[in-house]
Biopython code that builds the backbone (N, CA, C, O; Angstrom):
import numpy as np
from Bio.PDB.StructureBuilder import StructureBuilder

atoms = [
    (1, "MET", "N", (-246.646, 25.244, -105.691)),
    (1, "MET", "CA", (-247.315, 26.445, -105.235)),
    (1, "MET", "C", (-247.793, 27.235, -106.454)),
    (1, "MET", "O", (-247.023, 27.488, -107.381)),
    (2, "SER", "N", (-249.042, 27.614, -106.444)),
    (2, "SER", "CA", (-249.590, 28.332, -107.596)),
    (2, "SER", "C", (-249.210, 29.811, -107.535)),
    (2, "SER", "O", (-248.866, 30.346, -106.481)),
    (3, "LYS", "N", (-249.286, 30.443, -108.687)),
    (3, "LYS", "CA", (-248.928, 31.854, -108.788)),
    (3, "LYS", "C", (-250.196, 32.685, -108.976)),
    (3, "LYS", "O", (-251.170, 32.242, -109.586)),
    (4, "VAL", "N", (-250.152, 33.904, -108.430)),
    (4, "VAL", "CA", (-251.283, 34.824, -108.492)),
    (4, "VAL", "C", (-250.805, 36.092, -109.186)),
    (4, "VAL", "O", (-249.746, 36.623, -108.853)),
    (5, "ALA", "N", (-251.584, 36.577, -110.152)),
    (5, "ALA", "CA", (-251.297, 37.849, -110.813)),
    (5, "ALA", "C", (-252.090, 38.940, -110.105)),
    (5, "ALA", "O", (-253.292, 38.802, -109.879)),
    (6, "VAL", "N", (-251.400, 40.029, -109.756)),
    (6, "VAL", "CA", (-252.025, 41.170, -109.080)),
    (6, "VAL", "C", (-251.789, 42.397, -109.947)),
    (6, "VAL", "O", (-250.645, 42.709, -110.278)),
    (7, "ILE", "N", (-252.855, 43.097, -110.320)),
    (7, "ILE", "CA", (-252.748, 44.295, -111.157)),
    (7, "ILE", "C", (-253.282, 45.483, -110.379)),
    (7, "ILE", "O", (-254.400, 45.441, -109.866)),
    (8, "LEU", "N", (-252.478, 46.557, -110.289)),
    (8, "LEU", "CA", (-252.915, 47.790, -109.651)),
    (8, "LEU", "C", (-253.797, 48.554, -110.631)),
    (8, "LEU", "O", (-253.340, 48.945, -111.706)),
    (9, "ILE", "N", (-255.055, 48.768, -110.266)),
    (9, "ILE", "CA", (-256.025, 49.400, -111.158)),
    (9, "ILE", "C", (-256.124, 50.901, -110.881)),
    (9, "ILE", "O", (-256.190, 51.700, -111.815)),
    (10, "ARG", "N", (-256.133, 51.279, -109.617)),
    (10, "ARG", "CA", (-256.316, 52.679, -109.240)),
    (10, "ARG", "C", (-254.990, 53.286, -108.782)),
    (10, "ARG", "O", (-254.080, 52.559, -108.383)),
    (11, "GLY", "N", (-254.878, 54.598, -108.839)),
    (11, "GLY", "CA", (-253.655, 55.295, -108.459)),
    (11, "GLY", "C", (-253.440, 55.334, -106.956)),
    (11, "GLY", "O", (-254.299, 54.906, -106.185)),
    (12, "LEU", "N", (-252.286, 55.852, -106.542)),
    (12, "LEU", "CA", (-251.885, 55.837, -105.138)),
    (12, "LEU", "C", (-252.130, 57.157, -104.411)),
    (12, "LEU", "O", (-251.807, 57.269, -103.228)),
    (13, "ILE", "N", (-252.689, 58.150, -105.084)),
    (13, "ILE", "CA", (-252.868, 59.458, -104.471)),
    (13, "ILE", "C", (-254.006, 59.411, -103.450)),
    (13, "ILE", "O", (-255.113, 58.968, -103.758)),
    (14, "GLY", "N", (-253.717, 59.872, -102.235)),
    (14, "GLY", "CA", (-254.738, 60.018, -101.209)),
    (14, "GLY", "C", (-255.186, 58.736, -100.531)),
    (14, "GLY", "O", (-256.258, 58.715, -99.926)),
    (15, "ILE", "N", (-254.398, 57.659, -100.612)),
    (15, "ILE", "CA", (-254.810, 56.424, -99.936)),
    (15, "ILE", "C", (-254.123, 56.324, -98.581)),
    (15, "ILE", "O", (-253.103, 56.971, -98.349)),
    (16, "LYS", "N", (-254.679, 55.518, -97.693)),
    (16, "LYS", "CA", (-254.148, 55.373, -96.342)),
    (16, "LYS", "C", (-252.764, 54.731, -96.362)),
    (16, "LYS", "O", (-252.423, 53.975, -97.272)),
    (17, "PHE", "N", (-251.983, 55.050, -95.339)),
    (17, "PHE", "CA", (-250.600, 54.596, -95.284)),
    (17, "PHE", "C", (-250.495, 53.072, -95.241)),
    (17, "PHE", "O", (-249.641, 52.498, -95.917)),
    (18, "ASP", "N", (-251.349, 52.406, -94.456)),
    (18, "ASP", "CA", (-251.225, 50.953, -94.332)),
    (18, "ASP", "C", (-251.558, 50.244, -95.649)),
    (18, "ASP", "O", (-250.980, 49.201, -95.954)),
    (19, "ILE", "N", (-252.477, 50.802, -96.419)),
    (19, "ILE", "CA", (-252.797, 50.222, -97.724)),
    (19, "ILE", "C", (-251.653, 50.468, -98.700)),
    (19, "ILE", "O", (-251.292, 49.582, -99.475)),
    (20, "LYS", "N", (-251.086, 51.666, -98.664)),
    (20, "LYS", "CA", (-249.949, 51.985, -99.528)),
    (20, "LYS", "C", (-248.754, 51.094, -99.171)),
    (20, "LYS", "O", (-248.023, 50.649, -100.055)),
    (21, "ASP", "N", (-248.561, 50.839, -97.883)),
    (21, "ASP", "CA", (-247.480, 49.968, -97.431)),
    (21, "ASP", "C", (-247.676, 48.541, -97.948)),
    (21, "ASP", "O", (-246.715, 47.893, -98.364)),
    (22, "ALA", "N", (-248.914, 48.052, -97.921)),
    (22, "ALA", "CA", (-249.200, 46.706, -98.437)),
    (22, "ALA", "C", (-248.966, 46.644, -99.944)),
    (22, "ALA", "O", (-248.459, 45.642, -100.449)),
    (23, "LEU", "N", (-249.330, 47.703, -100.666)),
    (23, "LEU", "CA", (-249.078, 47.746, -102.114)),
    (23, "LEU", "C", (-247.584, 47.753, -102.407)),
    (23, "LEU", "O", (-247.125, 47.085, -103.334)),
    (24, "PHE", "N", (-246.820, 48.515, -101.611)),
    (24, "PHE", "CA", (-245.374, 48.563, -101.814)),
    (24, "PHE", "C", (-244.734, 47.217, -101.491)),
    (24, "PHE", "O", (-243.741, 46.842, -102.113)),
    (25, "SER", "N", (-245.293, 46.481, -100.519)),
    (25, "SER", "CA", (-244.743, 45.153, -100.211)),
    (25, "SER", "C", (-244.992, 44.177, -101.360)),
    (25, "SER", "O", (-244.254, 43.205, -101.520)),
    (26, "LEU", "N", (-246.034, 44.435, -102.161)),
    (26, "LEU", "CA", (-246.296, 43.633, -103.359)),
    (26, "LEU", "C", (-245.568, 44.193, -104.584)),
    (26, "LEU", "O", (-245.734, 43.683, -105.692)),
    (27, "ASN", "N", (-244.753, 45.256, -104.385)),
    (27, "ASN", "CA", (-243.999, 45.926, -105.442)),
    (27, "ASN", "C", (-244.899, 46.592, -106.481)),
    (27, "ASN", "O", (-244.526, 46.690, -107.650)),
    (28, "LEU", "N", (-246.066, 47.045, -106.070)),
    (28, "LEU", "CA", (-246.973, 47.749, -106.977)),
    (28, "LEU", "C", (-246.911, 49.235, -106.667)),
    (28, "LEU", "O", (-247.455, 49.688, -105.660)),
    (29, "ARG", "N", (-246.244, 49.998, -107.539)),
    (29, "ARG", "CA", (-246.061, 51.416, -107.303)),
    (29, "ARG", "C", (-246.616, 52.278, -108.435)),
    (29, "ARG", "O", (-246.589, 53.505, -108.341)),
    (30, "LYS", "N", (-247.115, 51.661, -109.493)),
    (30, "LYS", "CA", (-247.552, 52.389, -110.667)),
    (30, "LYS", "C", (-248.855, 51.782, -111.183)),
    (30, "LYS", "O", (-249.056, 50.571, -111.098)),
    (31, "LYS", "N", (-249.732, 52.622, -111.713)),
    (31, "LYS", "CA", (-250.989, 52.130, -112.265)),
    (31, "LYS", "C", (-250.726, 51.147, -113.399)),
    (31, "LYS", "O", (-249.791, 51.337, -114.176)),
    (32, "HIS", "N", (-251.525, 50.115, -113.502)),
    (32, "HIS", "CA", (-251.459, 49.065, -114.511)),
    (32, "HIS", "C", (-250.194, 48.222, -114.410)),
    (32, "HIS", "O", (-249.820, 47.546, -115.369)),
    (33, "ALA", "N", (-249.535, 48.258, -113.258)),
    (33, "ALA", "CA", (-248.400, 47.361, -113.027)),
    (33, "ALA", "C", (-248.950, 46.012, -112.578)),
    (33, "ALA", "O", (-249.939, 45.943, -111.847)),
    (34, "CYS", "N", (-248.300, 44.948, -113.023)),
    (34, "CYS", "CA", (-248.737, 43.588, -112.689)),
    (34, "CYS", "C", (-247.604, 42.867, -111.967)),
    (34, "CYS", "O", (-246.481, 42.810, -112.467)),
    (35, "ALA", "N", (-247.898, 42.321, -110.796)),
    (35, "ALA", "CA", (-246.926, 41.541, -110.036)),
    (35, "ALA", "C", (-247.376, 40.091, -110.033)),
    (35, "ALA", "O", (-248.559, 39.801, -109.855)),
    (36, "ILE", "N", (-246.426, 39.177, -110.230)),
    (36, "ILE", "CA", (-246.707, 37.746, -110.130)),
    (36, "ILE", "C", (-246.154, 37.285, -108.790)),
    (36, "ILE", "O", (-244.943, 37.324, -108.571)),
    (37, "VAL", "N", (-247.034, 36.848, -107.888)),
    (37, "VAL", "CA", (-246.635, 36.478, -106.527)),
    (37, "VAL", "C", (-247.063, 35.045, -106.226)),
    (37, "VAL", "O", (-247.927, 34.482, -106.897)),
    (38, "GLU", "N", (-246.437, 34.471, -105.202)),
    (38, "GLU", "CA", (-246.792, 33.127, -104.753)),
    (38, "GLU", "C", (-248.091, 33.178, -103.937)),
    (38, "GLU", "O", (-248.393, 34.185, -103.298)),
    (39, "ASP", "N", (-248.838, 32.098, -103.967)),
    (39, "ASP", "CA", (-250.105, 32.003, -103.241)),
    (39, "ASP", "C", (-249.832, 31.531, -101.813)),
    (39, "ASP", "O", (-249.994, 30.350, -101.505)),
    (40, "THR", "N", (-249.414, 32.460, -100.937)),
    (40, "THR", "CA", (-249.142, 32.143, -99.537)),
    (40, "THR", "C", (-250.153, 32.867, -98.658)),
    (40, "THR", "O", (-250.781, 33.823, -99.112)),
    (41, "PRO", "N", (-250.325, 32.432, -97.409)),
    (41, "PRO", "CA", (-251.292, 33.110, -96.529)),
    (41, "PRO", "C", (-250.969, 34.587, -96.298)),
    (41, "PRO", "O", (-251.883, 35.408, -96.224)),
    (42, "SER", "N", (-249.685, 34.940, -96.182)),
    (42, "SER", "CA", (-249.341, 36.347, -95.945)),
    (42, "SER", "C", (-249.661, 37.202, -97.166)),
    (42, "SER", "O", (-250.127, 38.332, -97.019)),
    (43, "VAL", "N", (-249.418, 36.678, -98.378)),
    (43, "VAL", "CA", (-249.745, 37.413, -99.597)),
    (43, "VAL", "C", (-251.257, 37.555, -99.727)),
    (43, "VAL", "O", (-251.747, 38.618, -100.110)),
    (44, "MET", "N", (-251.995, 36.507, -99.415)),
    (44, "MET", "CA", (-253.456, 36.579, -99.510)),
    (44, "MET", "C", (-254.021, 37.595, -98.511)),
    (44, "MET", "O", (-255.018, 38.256, -98.803)),
    (45, "GLY", "N", (-253.396, 37.725, -97.339)),
    (45, "GLY", "CA", (-253.805, 38.744, -96.378)),
    (45, "GLY", "C", (-253.570, 40.141, -96.919)),
    (45, "GLY", "O", (-254.408, 41.026, -96.744)),
    (46, "ALA", "N", (-252.424, 40.349, -97.582)),
    (46, "ALA", "CA", (-252.134, 41.651, -98.189)),
    (46, "ALA", "C", (-253.124, 41.940, -99.312)),
    (46, "ALA", "O", (-253.567, 43.078, -99.468)),
    (47, "LEU", "N", (-253.476, 40.913, -100.101)),
    (47, "LEU", "CA", (-254.436, 41.108, -101.194)),
    (47, "LEU", "C", (-255.810, 41.475, -100.663)),
    (47, "LEU", "O", (-256.517, 42.282, -101.267)),
    (48, "LYS", "N", (-256.192, 40.891, -99.543)),
    (48, "LYS", "CA", (-257.482, 41.232, -98.944)),
    (48, "LYS", "C", (-257.500, 42.701, -98.515)),
    (48, "LYS", "O", (-258.529, 43.369, -98.618)),
    (49, "LYS", "N", (-256.355, 43.200, -98.034)),
    (49, "LYS", "CA", (-256.264, 44.589, -97.602)),
    (49, "LYS", "C", (-256.339, 45.561, -98.780)),
    (49, "LYS", "O", (-256.919, 46.639, -98.660)),
    (50, "VAL", "N", (-255.749, 45.179, -99.924)),
    (50, "VAL", "CA", (-255.658, 46.106, -101.064)),
    (50, "VAL", "C", (-256.685, 45.805, -102.156)),
    (50, "VAL", "O", (-256.541, 46.283, -103.281)),
    (51, "GLN", "N", (-257.706, 45.031, -101.845)),
    (51, "GLN", "CA", (-258.656, 44.612, -102.880)),
    (51, "GLN", "C", (-259.480, 45.760, -103.458)),
    (51, "GLN", "O", (-260.086, 45.600, -104.518)),
    (52, "ASP", "N", (-259.517, 46.917, -102.786)),
    (52, "ASP", "CA", (-260.248, 48.065, -103.335)),
    (52, "ASP", "C", (-259.407, 48.889, -104.311)),
    (52, "ASP", "O", (-259.881, 49.895, -104.839)),
    (53, "PHE", "N", (-258.171, 48.471, -104.551)),
    (53, "PHE", "CA", (-257.284, 49.186, -105.471)),
    (53, "PHE", "C", (-256.705, 48.271, -106.546)),
    (53, "PHE", "O", (-256.133, 48.752, -107.525)),
    (54, "THR", "N", (-256.849, 46.960, -106.374)),
    (54, "THR", "CA", (-256.243, 45.994, -107.290)),
    (54, "THR", "C", (-257.270, 44.982, -107.761)),
    (54, "THR", "O", (-258.383, 44.905, -107.240)),
    (55, "THR", "N", (-256.870, 44.210, -108.756)),
    (55, "THR", "CA", (-257.606, 43.025, -109.143)),
    (55, "THR", "C", (-256.599, 41.886, -109.195)),
    (55, "THR", "O", (-255.432, 42.103, -109.522)),
    (56, "PHE", "N", (-257.041, 40.672, -108.874)),
    (56, "PHE", "CA", (-256.106, 39.558, -108.803)),
    (56, "PHE", "C", (-256.805, 38.241, -109.073)),
    (56, "PHE", "O", (-258.031, 38.139, -109.023)),
    (57, "GLY", "N", (-255.988, 37.230, -109.363)),
    (57, "GLY", "CA", (-256.497, 35.891, -109.613)),
    (57, "GLY", "C", (-255.360, 34.970, -110.001)),
    (57, "GLY", "O", (-254.262, 35.437, -110.301)),
    (58, "PRO", "N", (-255.606, 33.659, -110.001)),
    (58, "PRO", "CA", (-254.554, 32.702, -110.365)),
    (58, "PRO", "C", (-254.246, 32.788, -111.862)),
    (58, "PRO", "O", (-255.151, 32.757, -112.695)),
    (59, "ILE", "N", (-252.966, 32.897, -112.187)),
    (59, "ILE", "CA", (-252.550, 33.034, -113.578)),
    (59, "ILE", "C", (-252.227, 31.659, -114.152)),
    (59, "ILE", "O", (-251.617, 30.830, -113.476)),
    (60, "SER", "N", (-252.631, 31.417, -115.386)),
    (60, "SER", "CA", (-252.334, 30.136, -116.035)),
    (60, "SER", "C", (-250.917, 30.170, -116.600)),
    (60, "SER", "O", (-250.371, 31.241, -116.864)),
    (61, "GLU", "N", (-250.329, 28.991, -116.782)),
    (61, "GLU", "CA", (-248.956, 28.890, -117.292)),
    (61, "GLU", "C", (-248.839, 29.471, -118.695)),
    (61, "GLU", "O", (-247.847, 30.126, -119.015)),
    (62, "GLU", "N", (-249.845, 29.237, -119.531)),
    (62, "GLU", "CA", (-249.768, 29.712, -120.915)),
    (62, "GLU", "C", (-249.815, 31.234, -120.982)),
    (62, "GLU", "O", (-249.124, 31.828, -121.811)),
    (63, "VAL", "N", (-250.614, 31.884, -120.130)),
    (63, "VAL", "CA", (-250.667, 33.343, -120.108)),
    (63, "VAL", "C", (-249.368, 33.915, -119.534)),
    (63, "VAL", "O", (-248.913, 34.975, -119.963)),
    (64, "LEU", "N", (-248.771, 33.215, -118.565)),
    (64, "LEU", "CA", (-247.496, 33.660, -118.004)),
    (64, "LEU", "C", (-246.390, 33.619, -119.061)),
    (64, "LEU", "O", (-245.565, 34.530, -119.130)),
    (65, "LYS", "N", (-246.370, 32.564, -119.884)),
    (65, "LYS", "CA", (-245.392, 32.483, -120.977)),
    (65, "LYS", "C", (-245.616, 33.591, -121.992)),
    (65, "LYS", "O", (-244.665, 34.208, -122.471)),
    (66, "GLU", "N", (-246.887, 33.842, -122.318)),
    (66, "GLU", "CA", (-247.239, 34.906, -123.258)),
    (66, "GLU", "C", (-246.819, 36.277, -122.717)),
    (66, "GLU", "O", (-246.339, 37.131, -123.462)),
    (67, "LEU", "N", (-247.009, 36.469, -121.413)),
    (67, "LEU", "CA", (-246.613, 37.720, -120.765)),
    (67, "LEU", "C", (-245.102, 37.904, -120.824)),
    (67, "LEU", "O", (-244.616, 39.014, -121.044)),
    (68, "ASN", "N", (-244.366, 36.827, -120.628)),
    (68, "ASN", "CA", (-242.904, 36.902, -120.676)),
    (68, "ASN", "C", (-242.394, 37.221, -122.068)),
    (68, "ASN", "O", (-241.364, 37.882, -122.202)),
    (69, "THR", "N", (-243.087, 36.769, -123.117)),
    (69, "THR", "CA", (-242.621, 37.048, -124.471)),
    (69, "THR", "C", (-243.011, 38.452, -124.930)),
    (69, "THR", "O", (-242.250, 39.100, -125.649)),
    (70, "LYS", "N", (-244.203, 38.932, -124.516)),
    (70, "LYS", "CA", (-244.676, 40.227, -125.001)),
    (70, "LYS", "C", (-244.223, 41.409, -124.160)),
    (70, "LYS", "O", (-244.082, 42.514, -124.683)),
    (71, "ARG", "N", (-243.992, 41.203, -122.876)),
    (71, "ARG", "CA", (-243.618, 42.298, -121.977)),
    (71, "ARG", "C", (-242.330, 41.945, -121.245)),
    (71, "ARG", "O", (-242.101, 40.795, -120.869)),
    (72, "GLU", "N", (-241.504, 42.952, -121.054)),
    (72, "GLU", "CA", (-240.240, 42.774, -120.331)),
    (72, "GLU", "C", (-240.489, 42.943, -118.841)),
    (72, "GLU", "O", (-241.060, 43.949, -118.422)),
    (73, "ALA", "N", (-240.069, 41.974, -118.035)),
    (73, "ALA", "CA", (-240.205, 42.082, -116.585)),
    (73, "ALA", "C", (-238.951, 42.731, -116.020)),
    (73, "ALA", "O", (-237.850, 42.500, -116.520)),
    (74, "ASN", "N", (-239.111, 43.540, -114.984)),
    (74, "ASN", "CA", (-237.927, 44.099, -114.341)),
    (74, "ASN", "C", (-237.386, 43.095, -113.327)),
    (74, "ASN", "O", (-237.877, 41.969, -113.247)),
    (75, "GLU", "N", (-236.385, 43.493, -112.558)),
    (75, "GLU", "CA", (-235.719, 42.545, -111.650)),
    (75, "GLU", "C", (-236.617, 42.069, -110.518)),
    (75, "GLU", "O", (-236.328, 41.045, -109.899)),
    (76, "LYS", "N", (-237.698, 42.785, -110.235)),
    (76, "LYS", "CA", (-238.614, 42.373, -109.168)),
    (76, "LYS", "C", (-239.818, 41.623, -109.694)),
    (76, "LYS", "O", (-240.800, 41.458, -108.969)),
    (77, "ASN", "N", (-239.773, 41.159, -110.945)),
    (77, "ASN", "CA", (-240.854, 40.391, -111.564)),
    (77, "ASN", "C", (-242.143, 41.206, -111.684)),
    (77, "ASN", "O", (-243.241, 40.707, -111.440)),
    (78, "ILE", "N", (-241.975, 42.478, -112.067)),
    (78, "ILE", "CA", (-243.105, 43.384, -112.272)),
    (78, "ILE", "C", (-243.220, 43.672, -113.762)),
    (78, "ILE", "O", (-242.225, 43.957, -114.428)),
    (79, "TYR", "N", (-244.434, 43.596, -114.276)),
    (79, "TYR", "CA", (-244.701, 43.890, -115.682)),
    (79, "TYR", "C", (-245.510, 45.170, -115.750)),
    (79, "TYR", "O", (-246.473, 45.343, -115.003)),
    (80, "PHE", "N", (-245.118, 46.078, -116.655)),
    (80, "PHE", "CA", (-245.871, 47.310, -116.852)),
    (80, "PHE", "C", (-246.751, 47.128, -118.079)),
    (80, "PHE", "O", (-246.256, 47.001, -119.199)),
    (81, "LEU", "N", (-248.063, 47.115, -117.857)),
    (81, "LEU", "CA", (-249.028, 46.811, -118.909)),
    (81, "LEU", "C", (-249.707, 48.070, -119.414)),
    (81, "LEU", "O", (-249.657, 49.120, -118.774)),
    (82, "ALA", "N", (-250.336, 47.953, -120.559)),
    (82, "ALA", "CA", (-251.137, 49.031, -121.124)),
    (82, "ALA", "C", (-252.550, 48.946, -120.554)),
    (82, "ALA", "O", (-252.941, 47.901, -120.034)),
    (83, "PRO", "N", (-253.317, 50.022, -120.644)),
    (83, "PRO", "CA", (-254.730, 49.910, -120.259)),
    (83, "PRO", "C", (-255.419, 48.875, -121.148)),
    (83, "PRO", "O", (-255.007, 48.688, -122.293)),
    (84, "PRO", "N", (-256.451, 48.202, -120.653)),
    (84, "PRO", "CA", (-257.063, 47.130, -121.432)),
    (84, "PRO", "C", (-257.762, 47.618, -122.697)),
    (84, "PRO", "O", (-258.451, 48.638, -122.684)),
    (85, "VAL", "N", (-257.580, 46.889, -123.773)),
    (85, "VAL", "CA", (-258.260, 47.201, -125.030)),
    (85, "VAL", "C", (-259.755, 46.999, -124.802)),
    (85, "VAL", "O", (-260.177, 45.927, -124.368)),
    (86, "GLY", "N", (-260.546, 48.008, -125.088)),
    (86, "GLY", "CA", (-261.981, 47.929, -124.850)),
    (86, "GLY", "C", (-262.372, 48.383, -123.464)),
    (86, "GLY", "O", (-263.561, 48.412, -123.146)),
    (87, "GLY", "N", (-261.415, 48.737, -122.630)),
    (87, "GLY", "CA", (-261.693, 49.249, -121.292)),
    (87, "GLY", "C", (-261.957, 48.170, -120.261)),
    (87, "GLY", "O", (-261.982, 46.978, -120.567)),
    (88, "PHE", "N", (-262.153, 48.619, -119.032)),
    (88, "PHE", "CA", (-262.488, 47.710, -117.941)),
    (88, "PHE", "C", (-263.969, 47.359, -118.019)),
    (88, "PHE", "O", (-264.652, 47.732, -118.973)),
    (89, "GLU", "N", (-264.450, 46.655, -117.034)),
    (89, "GLU", "CA", (-265.841, 46.211, -117.027)),
    (89, "GLU", "C", (-266.803, 47.399, -116.971)),
    (89, "GLU", "O", (-266.393, 48.528, -116.701)),
    (90, "ARG", "N", (-268.036, 47.142, -117.220)),
    (90, "ARG", "CA", (-269.073, 48.153, -117.433)),
    (90, "ARG", "C", (-269.195, 49.163, -116.289)),
    (90, "ARG", "O", (-269.366, 50.355, -116.544)),
    (91, "LYS", "N", (-269.112, 48.715, -115.046)),
    (91, "LYS", "CA", (-269.343, 49.623, -113.925)),
    (91, "LYS", "C", (-268.095, 50.359, -113.469)),
    (91, "LYS", "O", (-268.156, 51.116, -112.500)),
    (92, "GLY", "N", (-266.957, 50.158, -114.140)),
    (92, "GLY", "CA", (-265.780, 50.972, -113.885)),
    (92, "GLY", "C", (-264.835, 50.447, -112.825)),
    (92, "GLY", "O", (-264.918, 49.293, -112.405)),
    (93, "ILE", "N", (-263.922, 51.335, -112.395)),
    (93, "ILE", "CA", (-262.827, 50.932, -111.518)),
    (93, "ILE", "C", (-263.080, 51.249, -110.049)),
    (93, "ILE", "O", (-262.152, 51.210, -109.242)),
    (94, "LYS", "N", (-264.316, 51.560, -109.694)),
    (94, "LYS", "CA", (-264.615, 51.835, -108.292)),
    (94, "LYS", "C", (-265.546, 50.799, -107.688)),
    (94, "LYS", "O", (-265.917, 50.912, -106.520)),
    (95, "LYS", "N", (-265.930, 49.790, -108.463)),
    (95, "LYS", "CA", (-266.837, 48.744, -107.988)),
    (95, "LYS", "C", (-266.135, 47.395, -108.018)),
    (95, "LYS", "O", (-265.192, 47.189, -108.782)),
    (96, "SER", "N", (-266.601, 46.490, -107.186)),
    (96, "SER", "CA", (-266.052, 45.142, -107.115)),
    (96, "SER", "C", (-266.410, 44.338, -108.364)),
    (96, "SER", "O", (-267.411, 44.615, -109.026)),
    (97, "PHE", "N", (-265.594, 43.354, -108.674)),
    (97, "PHE", "CA", (-265.806, 42.524, -109.851)),
    (97, "PHE", "C", (-267.125, 41.744, -109.764)),
    (97, "PHE", "O", (-267.776, 41.514, -110.784)),
    (98, "VAL", "N", (-267.514, 41.346, -108.569)),
    (98, "VAL", "CA", (-268.731, 40.544, -108.417)),
    (98, "VAL", "C", (-270.007, 41.350, -108.692)),
    (98, "VAL", "O", (-271.056, 40.764, -108.960)),
    (99, "VAL", "N", (-269.929, 42.684, -108.628)),
    (99, "VAL", "CA", (-271.104, 43.505, -108.949)),
    (99, "VAL", "C", (-270.973, 44.180, -110.306)),
    (99, "VAL", "O", (-271.760, 45.070, -110.627)),
    (100, "GLY", "N", (-269.988, 43.773, -111.114)),
    (100, "GLY", "CA", (-269.851, 44.294, -112.465)),
    (100, "GLY", "C", (-268.731, 45.294, -112.662)),
    (100, "GLY", "O", (-268.600, 45.860, -113.747)),
    (101, "GLY", "N", (-267.910, 45.530, -111.632)),
    (101, "GLY", "CA", (-266.798, 46.463, -111.740)),
    (101, "GLY", "C", (-265.497, 45.753, -112.076)),
    (101, "GLY", "O", (-265.508, 44.673, -112.668)),
    (102, "ALA", "N", (-264.369, 46.363, -111.698)),
    (102, "ALA", "CA", (-263.061, 45.825, -112.071)),
    (102, "ALA", "C", (-262.210, 45.396, -110.886)),
    (102, "ALA", "O", (-261.156, 44.796, -111.098)),
    (103, "LEU", "N", (-262.611, 45.671, -109.653)),
    (103, "LEU", "CA", (-261.733, 45.460, -108.497)),
    (103, "LEU", "C", (-261.948, 44.111, -107.817)),
    (103, "LEU", "O", (-263.004, 43.492, -107.948)),
    (104, "GLY", "N", (-260.918, 43.669, -107.084)),
    (104, "GLY", "CA", (-261.021, 42.485, -106.244)),
    (104, "GLY", "C", (-260.672, 41.196, -106.957)),
    (104, "GLY", "O", (-260.070, 41.204, -108.030)),
    (105, "ASP", "N", (-261.061, 40.086, -106.343)),
    (105, "ASP", "CA", (-260.735, 38.747, -106.846)),
    (105, "ASP", "C", (-261.622, 38.424, -108.042)),
    (105, "ASP", "O", (-262.848, 38.481, -107.949)),
    (106, "ARG", "N", (-260.994, 38.084, -109.168)),
    (106, "ARG", "CA", (-261.761, 37.734, -110.362)),
    (106, "ARG", "C", (-261.521, 36.296, -110.800)),
    (106, "ARG", "O", (-261.994, 35.888, -111.861)),
    (107, "GLY", "N", (-260.796, 35.526, -110.004)),
    (107, "GLY", "CA", (-260.600, 34.114, -110.327)),
    (107, "GLY", "C", (-259.879, 33.923, -111.644)),
    (107, "GLY", "O", (-258.928, 34.647, -111.936)),
    (108, "ASP", "N", (-260.315, 32.960, -112.449)),
    (108, "ASP", "CA", (-259.651, 32.648, -113.716)),
    (108, "ASP", "C", (-259.848, 33.720, -114.780)),
    (108, "ASP", "O", (-259.152, 33.706, -115.795)),
    (109, "LYS", "N", (-260.768, 34.638, -114.577)),
    (109, "LYS", "CA", (-260.994, 35.708, -115.558)),
    (109, "LYS", "C", (-259.826, 36.692, -115.619)),
    (109, "LYS", "O", (-259.786, 37.544, -116.506)),
    (110, "ILE", "N", (-258.873, 36.586, -114.683)),
    (110, "ILE", "CA", (-257.685, 37.446, -114.716)),
    (110, "ILE", "C", (-256.897, 37.208, -115.994)),
    (110, "ILE", "O", (-256.261, 38.127, -116.510)),
    (111, "ASN", "N", (-256.932, 35.983, -116.510)),
    (111, "ASN", "CA", (-256.200, 35.664, -117.738)),
    (111, "ASN", "C", (-256.752, 36.436, -118.934)),
    (111, "ASN", "O", (-255.988, 36.876, -119.792)),
    (112, "ASP", "N", (-258.087, 36.603, -118.996)),
    (112, "ASP", "CA", (-258.691, 37.384, -120.076)),
    (112, "ASP", "C", (-258.270, 38.851, -119.991)),
    (112, "ASP", "O", (-257.971, 39.476, -121.008)),
    (113, "LEU", "N", (-258.247, 39.402, -118.759)),
    (113, "LEU", "CA", (-257.843, 40.792, -118.577)),
    (113, "LEU", "C", (-256.372, 40.985, -118.963)),
    (113, "LEU", "O", (-256.025, 41.976, -119.605)),
    (114, "LEU", "N", (-255.520, 40.051, -118.575)),
    (114, "LEU", "CA", (-254.094, 40.163, -118.922)),
    (114, "LEU", "C", (-253.891, 40.151, -120.426)),
    (114, "LEU", "O", (-253.049, 40.887, -120.940)),
    (115, "ARG", "N", (-254.642, 39.333, -121.137)),
    (115, "ARG", "CA", (-254.531, 39.305, -122.593)),
    (115, "ARG", "C", (-254.954, 40.640, -123.201)),
    (115, "ARG", "O", (-254.365, 41.093, -124.182)),
    (116, "LYS", "N", (-255.990, 41.277, -122.610)),
    (116, "LYS", "CA", (-256.439, 42.583, -123.116)),
    (116, "LYS", "C", (-255.419, 43.683, -122.828)),
    (116, "LYS", "O", (-255.397, 44.699, -123.522)),
    (117, "MET", "N", (-254.571, 43.490, -121.806)),
    (117, "MET", "CA", (-253.626, 44.527, -121.394)),
    (117, "MET", "C", (-252.223, 44.355, -121.980)),
    (117, "MET", "O", (-251.379, 45.234, -121.805)),
    (118, "MET", "N", (-251.959, 43.259, -122.661)),
    (118, "MET", "CA", (-250.610, 43.035, -123.208)),
    (118, "MET", "C", (-250.363, 43.840, -124.460)),
    (118, "MET", "O", (-249.280, 43.763, -125.039)),
]
sb = StructureBuilder()
sb.init_structure("model")
sb.init_model(0)
sb.init_chain("A")
sb.init_seg("    ")
for serial, (resi, resn, name, xyz) in enumerate(atoms, 1):
    if name == "N":
        sb.init_residue(resn, " ", resi, " ")
    sb.init_atom(name, np.array(xyz, "f"), 0.0, 1.0, " ", f" {name:<3s}", serial, name[0])
structure = sb.get_structure()
């Protein structure tokens, strides 16, 4: 089973309860927190619900090892990252990744973002 990295990009103030509940089920309670989760249908459904607040994609084994050496994970497998060096994508944190922003599914490019945030 492959692993998916989920990073909370936007804060939790003023969001709907069901979206906040889905974020809490992924253990994302703080900005720039990264959760490593299994690629299951229920997790993918939660990611679809929270895609306007997070970015996600399949994490490679080498980046996961690098993350484990550079950042300390807590007991729930959550990593607290720094903001990315050089900032997020050009259109900011309110637009989808496919139109030049930072949110939603970014595929393998999640590994580049994780390296910028370590």
